[in-house]
N, C-alpha and C positions, 0 to 999 in steps of 0.2 A: 803452223803459221807463225811467222816472226812477230815481234811485239808491235812494230809500226804497221805491219800489215793488218793486225787486229784492230788498230786505231782506224785505218782506212776502211776496213770492213764495217765497222760500226757506222761510219759516215755514210757508206753506200746503203747499208740497211735502212738508215733513216730516209733514204730516197726511194724506199719501197723496192729495193733489189733483194733477191736471194743471192747470197754470196758464198762462193766456194773457193777453196785454197788452190795451190799451184797445180797447173795442168801443163803437160808437154805436148808439143805438136811436132811431128817428124818433118824433116826437109832433106831431100836428097841433093847432094852437091858433088860435082866432079873434083877428084883429087888432083894434085899437081904432078902426078907421076908422068914421066916422059916416055916410058917404054910401052905403056898400054893405057887404054881408056878405062878408068876405074871410078866408081862412085861410092860415096859413103853417106849414110843417113844419120843425121844428128837430131836430137830432140831439143827444141827451143821452148823455154819455160815461160809461161804467163804466171805472174805472182798471184793474182786474184781474178776470178771471173764473177761478174755481177750480172744477174739476169732478171728481167721481168717480161711480161707478155709481149711487149712491142720492141724490146731493145736489149742488147747485151753489150757489156763493157769488158774488154780485155785489158787488165790493169798492170802496168809496170810500176812497182812501188820501190822508192829509194828514200831512206830516211837521212842517212849521213849526218845525223845529229852528233855533235862533238867532233866532227871532222871538217875538212875543207868544204864539203857540200857538192851538189850536182854541178858539174862543169859543162858549159855549153858545147865546147868542141867534142866532148865525149858523146853527148846526146846526138849531135849532128853527124858524128862519125868522121870528123875532119882532123882529129888529133893524131899526132905521130905516135901516141901511146895506143897501139892497136888493141891491146888487151882491155883497156878502158873503153874503147869504142864498142867492143863486143858486149859490154854490159847492157848496151841499149840496141843490140842488133835487130830486135823485133821492131824497133822504131826507125832506125836509120838505114837498114838494108831493104830496098824496095821489093826485091824478089821474095825475101823471107817474110816480110810483113804481109805481103799480098797473099802468100800461101797460107799463113796462119789465119788470116781473116777468112779466107775461103774455106779452110778446114773447119774453123769454129762454126761458120754458118751451116755447113752440112751436118756437123756432129750434133749441134743443139737445135736444129730445125728452124733457123732464121734465114731471112734473105740477107745477102751480102750488105745491102744498104742499111741494115739494122745493126750491124756490128761496128762498135766504136772502140778505137784504141785510146787509152788514157795513161797519163804519166802523173803520179801522185808523189809529191816531194816534201820531205821534212825540212831540208835546208838546201838552198842554192849557194854555190860558191860566190864570194864577194857580196854578201848581203847588203853591205852599206852602200855600195855604188849601184848594185842591182843590175849590172851589165849582163851577167850570166843568165839571170832569170828572164830578162827581157829578150835576149837572143833566143833562148829556148822557146819562149812563148811565141815569138814572131815566126820562128821556123816551123813549129808545130801547127800554127794557124794556117800556114801555106801548104801543108801536106794534104793530100786527098787520098783517102783509103777507106773502104767500107762506107760508114755513115758520114764521112767528111773529114774535117781537120782533127788532129790529135788533141784531145782535151788535156789541159794542164791545170792541176790544182795544187796549191801550196798548203802547208800546215795551217797558216793563219786563215785560209779560206775554209778549212774544215773544222777547226777547233770549236767554233761556236755551236755548230750542229751537234758535235759529239757531247759537248757540255749539256746541251738541252736534253740529249738522250739520258744523261746521268741524272737529270732533275725530274724525269718523268715519273711522277708519283703514282700514275695509273698502272704502270707495268714494271715489275722488278725483273731485272735481267742479271743473272749470275755471270757477268762478263768481267775479265781482269782489267780492261781499260776503264770501264765505268766504275768498278770498285775502287781502283786506284784514285780516281778523281774524288770519290766520296770520302775515302780515307784521308787524303791530303786536306780536303776541306774540313773534316772533323778535327784534324790536328792544327788547324789555322795556318796552313802553310801555302795557301793559294793567295794570289793577288786579290785585293778587295773586289774588283770588277767581276772576276770569275766566281768568287765566293758568293757574291750577291745573286749570281745566276743559279748557283747550286742551292742556295737558301733564300729564295725570294721573300721579300717582306710581305707580311699579311696585309691584304687590302682593308 
């Protein structure tokens, strides 16, 4: 499990999900051969699977911290950069995403209406203007597959929940994400607002 995936996993665990790492789902596609009909089966990977009794989330996780960020045209599948579009093929290819949702429902014992697609983002492209983030959110909100729209969550929407997990004095968890937060706080390297959450003042 990659580092940002571990961060997202902690967030989902705080929502009472049991979280598992990458799983592939096969999808058969016809090749472009002209001399005969031929099919190839490819495996399409979900970064994280989060399950609880009534619901399951198939999570696509993209950090892109320190880079341009998640580009709207790539998520929507409308870019001329076909390789970049394919990074989000489970979201932007209707046939593939429908097949993945159907397979996940059967494999894990859920109804199709209980399977949610989710996109978890560390950084969107053009964060100052916010154009890419809004376009992605608007597009995902209009998609209908499984449980409904594709859920989109950004780093800023998840970080407070993860910080609270790091402050939970009732339960110690040997988790690299939570330990990193505790270490940075101990070294006085966190912003005051976050530090106060990790070390709340005594009442």
